N, C-alpha and C positions, 0 to 999 in steps of 0.2 A: 730214162729216169726211174720208171717203174715205182711210182708213188702208190703202192697197193692199198693202203688204208691209213686212217688217222689224219692228223693235221700236219701241214708243213708250215713252220714258222719262219718268217723273214723278219729279223729284228734289226733296227737301227738305233744307236744310242742317242742321247741328247746332244745337240750341237752347241757350238760349232766344233767340227772335227774334220780331220783330213779325209777327203773323199765324200764329204756330205752330199747327199743327193744322187751319188753314183752307185749307191748300194741298194737301190730299190729294185730287187730282183723278182718281185711278186708277179710281174707280167710274164717274165721268162718261165717261172715255175708253173704258172697257170697254163701257159701255152703247151708246155711239155705234158702236164697232167691231162689236159683236154685231149691231146693226141693219144696218150696212153688209154684213156677211157674209150676212145673209138675202137681200139683193138683189144679191149677188155683186159688190159694189163694193169688197170687202176680201178679202185672201188669208186662207185658213184658218190659215196659219202666222204671221200677224201677232200679236205678243205685246205685252202691257201689262206694264211693269216699274216698280215703285216702289222707288227707291233712296235711302238716307239713311245718314249716318255714325252716327246714333243707334242705340240698342238697341230702341226701340219706335217705333210710329207716333205715338202720343200718350202722355202721362204717366199718365193715369188707367187703371189696370190692366184694369178690367172692359171699358171702351170699347176698349182695345187688343186684348183677346181677341176681342171681337165683330168688329172690323175685320179681324183676321187670319183668323178663321173665314170671313167673307164673301169675303175675297180668295182663300182656298182653294177655295170653292165656285165662284167666277167665273174661276178659273184665272189669277189675276194673280200675277206673280212679285214677291215681297217680298224685297229684299236689304238687310240691315242691315250697318253697319260699313264703308261705302264712302263716302269723301269725294271730291267732284268736284274734279279738278285742272284740266282744260281740255277744251274742245270744239273740234274742228278738222275739216277735210276732208282726206282722204288724196289720194294721187296720182291715183286713179281716180274721184274725186268722191264718195266714200262718207263720210257723216258719222260721226265717231268721238268718243265721250266717254271720257276717261281718268279712272279712279278709283283712289284710294289706299286700301288696307286700313288702317283706323285702328289695328289691333292689330299688324300685321306690317310695314307700310310698303310692301308689295308693290303695284306699279302694274299695273292691268289695263285693257284697252280693250274697250268695248262699241260695236258698230256699231248705228246706229239710223236711222230715217227721220223720226220726229217726236219732239219733246221739249217738256216743260213743266218748266222749271228755275226754282226759287225762289232768288233771290240772297240771300246772307247779309245780315242787317240787325240793328239794335239791338233789344233787347227793348222791349216796350210802354212 
């Protein structure tokens, strides 16, 4: 994977959508990033971030609690209530993802090096 620096964003849209819950790749990315850090192919500052406009990773409360606990142990950032507005490159070639806070409407930007973005789709 060679996630050398910056953040890796794993984004899931608001539900319900086809594949909901199966697009949580943060654990896979964290595992690969941890292996790369051991052989010095990845920066210690490289972060994995799961971002979604929802209030939970999955709807089943117990499973959600287990996932959040494991994210905490693995130092994965979990950010709720943020809807992806656009992805672009700024003037200096840096990748930027713009997110809108679903509660306040405030737009923030996150720079990143790698991304795993699930596009909105219809339910099953």
